[in-house]
N, C-alpha and C positions, 0 to 999 in steps of 0.2 A: 499768718494771714490776717488781714484787717477785716473789718465788718462790712466790706462793700457788698451792696445788695443789687445795684443796677448800674447801668452804664451812665445814666444822668448823674448819679452820685459820684461815680468815679471821675467823670470830667470836671465836676465842681471842685472836687478835692485835689485834683492834680495841679500842683503849683511848682514853680522852679525853686529848687533849693540849692544854695551855694555853699553851705557849710555842713560838713558831715562829721559823724563820730568816726573814730578809728576802728569800730567794730567791723570784722570781716563779714563779707556777704557769703552765705551758704552756697555751695557749688550747685545744689539742686535749684536754688533761686536763679543763679546765673543761667543755667540751662533753660529754665522756664522763660526767662526774658529773651534769650536767644530764639527759643521756639516761637515766641510771639512775632519776632522780626521775621523769621523764616516762613511764617504763615501769612505775612502781610500781602495785600494785593500788589500786583505789579503789572506793568504794561505788557499786554499780550502774554501774560503769565511767564515772562522771561526769567524772573527771579535772578536777576544778574548782579544784585548787590553783593558786597563782601563786607565782613565785619571782622575787626581785630579787637580782641579782648585784652585789656591792659590792666595788670594788677601789680606790676613791678613799681615800687615807690620812686626809683630813680627815673624811669621812663615817664611816670606821671608828672614828675617835677619838670622834666625837659619839655613835655608836651604843653605844660602850662605856659611856656615862653614861646610857643609857636606863632603867636600873633601879639600885636601891641597891647590890645585891650580886651577884657572880658574873658580871659582864659585862665587866670591865676587860680580860680577855684578848683581846677583839675588837680593840682598837687595836693589838695586836701581830701580828695575823694579816695576811697579804698579801691575803686574799680572804675574804669572807663571803657567805652566801646566806641571805636572809630567806625564810621559808616562810609564805605567807599563805593565808587562806581566808575565804569569805564565808558566814556562818551562815544567811543568808536563802536563798542558793543551794543550800546542801548542809548538812543537819543532821549529817552525819558529817565535817565539815571537819577537826576535830581528829584523828580517827582517820586520815583520808586523808593529811593533812599529816605526821603522825607516820611513816607508812609511807614516804612519799616522802623524808623527812628521813633516816631510817635507811638507805634505799637509797643516798642520796648518801654517808653515812658509810661504808658497806661498800665502795662503789666507790672512794672516796678511799683507803681502806686498801689496796685491791688495787693502786692506783697508786703506793703508797709515800708517800701523804700522811697527815698526822694531821688530826684533826678534833675539835671539841668542840661539843656541843649546848648552846646558851645559851637557857634557857627565858624567853619574854617574855609569853606569854599569862597574864593575871591577875597580872602583876608590875608593879612601878613604883617611884616615888620616895617618900620619906618624906612629902613634902608632899601626897601623894594623886594626883599626876600619873601616869597609866598610862604603861607602856612603849609601848603602842599609840600614844598621843598624841605621844610623843617621836619615835617612829620614823616615823610618818606625816608629820610635819613635816620630817624629814630626807630621806626617800625619795619624797615626794610621792604617798603611797598614799591612794587614796580612803577616805572614812569607812566605807564598808560592809565593808571588809576588816579582818580582825584578823591580828596577827602571832603566830603560834604560837611560833616559835623563830627564832634565827639560828644557822646552822651556820658556825662559824669553821674555816677551812681553811688549811693550810700544811705546809711540811716541818718536822717536829717537831725541836725542839732537844734533847728528852730521849728516853731510851730506857726503854720499860716492858716488863716481863715479860708474857707471855701470861697470860690468865686461867687459874688453876689449877682443873682439874676436880675436885679434892678438896675445894674450897671451894663447889661448887654447892649451893644450898639445896634439896636434894631433899625435905626435910620440908615445903616449900610446895607440893608436888605431891600432889593428892588424886585418887584413882581411884574413879569411880562416885558417891561423895558426899563431902562435906567431912569 
């Protein structure tokens, strides 16, 4: 466990990490991360998201090639979690999956793990193959589910400074009206 004392500190320290050590993640920590996702708020409390935990090195390497850019880091992670939703079951599947994915990232940070959100929905390869198609083939996901993202997890190899509050874009906050 890290020395996180409050949510403000946790948010400031949570940064995207793209390089991980090969150190295995403890099974209890994986369960804690999944518990955070399963406790995440969801539209009408439907909790219709699904998660696929991937720790097989060959599958992680294949998933790294699911889209043209920005996914290669997956093959260097010891663990990844695919976040799925069924738009026919829940029209808020993207929002619900996003909240659950962020809950996983916050929980990972509290545990001293690094993470990176790898966007998959509406992404793909230059030949027109969608990331969904590639990932379904690797993970045996039924056609009615879409992959929102893959959260890569591991012990970070780099150190990043916390977010600087002086750089917050307060100009993007509007009160009352735009």
